[in-house]
N, C-alpha and C positions, 0 to 999 in steps of 0.2 A: 794596976792602973792602965787604962787604955792609952795608946799612943795618940789616937785622934778621936774626937767626939763630933758626931754628925747629928744635928737636930733637924727633924722634919716637922713642919707645921701644916695643919689642915684645919678645916672648919671646926670639927669637934674632937679631933685627935683619934678618932676611931678608924677612919678609912685608911690611915697610914700604918696601922698596926700590922697588917699583913705585909705591907711593903717593908717594914722594919725587919720582919722575920726573913723575908727573901734576901734583903741586903746583908743581914747577919750570916746567912747561909753562904752567900757568895764570898763574903769576907773570910769566913773560915776556910772555904775551899782554896782561896788565894793566899792564905797565911797572913792576912792583914789583921792587926790588932786594932779594933775600933769599937767605940761605944756608940751605938745608934739608938736614938729614941724619938718618939713622936709625942707631940703635944697639941692641944687645941690652941687656936689663935688667941683666945681670951687669956690663956695662961703663958703665952710665949715670953713676955717680958720677965716674969718670975723665973722661968726656966733658963733664960739667957743669963740671969744673975747667978743662979744656984749651980748650973751645970757647966758654964763657961765653954760652950761648944767652939770648935774650930771652923765650922761652917753652918749656915742656916739655909735650909732648903724648903721652899714653899710649894705646897701642892697647888695644882691649877685652880682649885676653887677659892683660894685666898690670894690670887695674883694681885688683887687690889692693894695688898699690904707691902708689895715689893719696894716701892719708892720710900715708904715710911721707914722700913728697916734699913734699906741701903744707905739712906742719908745719915743715919746716926750710928751705924755699927762699923767697927774696924775689921771685922771678919768678913769673908766672902758671903754674899747673899745671892742665892741662885734660885731660879724657877725650875721645878722638876718638869721635864718634857712631858707634855700632855699624853702623847702616845705611849711613852715608857711607863707613865703612871697608870694609864688604863690597862696596859698589858702586865702591870706589876713586874716590870723588868728590873729586879733588884740589882743584878750584876751591872747593868748599864748605868743605872743611877748611882751606884756605889763608885764606879769608875769615874763618872763625872765629878762627884764630890771629892774624891781623892786627888784628881787632877787640879781642881780649884784650890785645894788646901796647900799644895806644893809651892 
């Protein structure tokens, strides 16, 4: 079982799949035990219930959902930096997520 679970949300759940891979690679290199997964905004509520993530990270294309999630969740809700997202900087996004979970 993973020590930490990071949930990424984007418009359709597709654009973050590559980012998940990059974050998993960075976690493995750093010896971090994490479960990282991506989902579409439309399915985010179901995944929050079933997966119980430690943090929710929103892709830039769904930034309009930030306040909605932030107001009702007790876990950290963070925006993925647009530049890091565009560059698919998995290591930097993972570091941000882990810092917010602590």
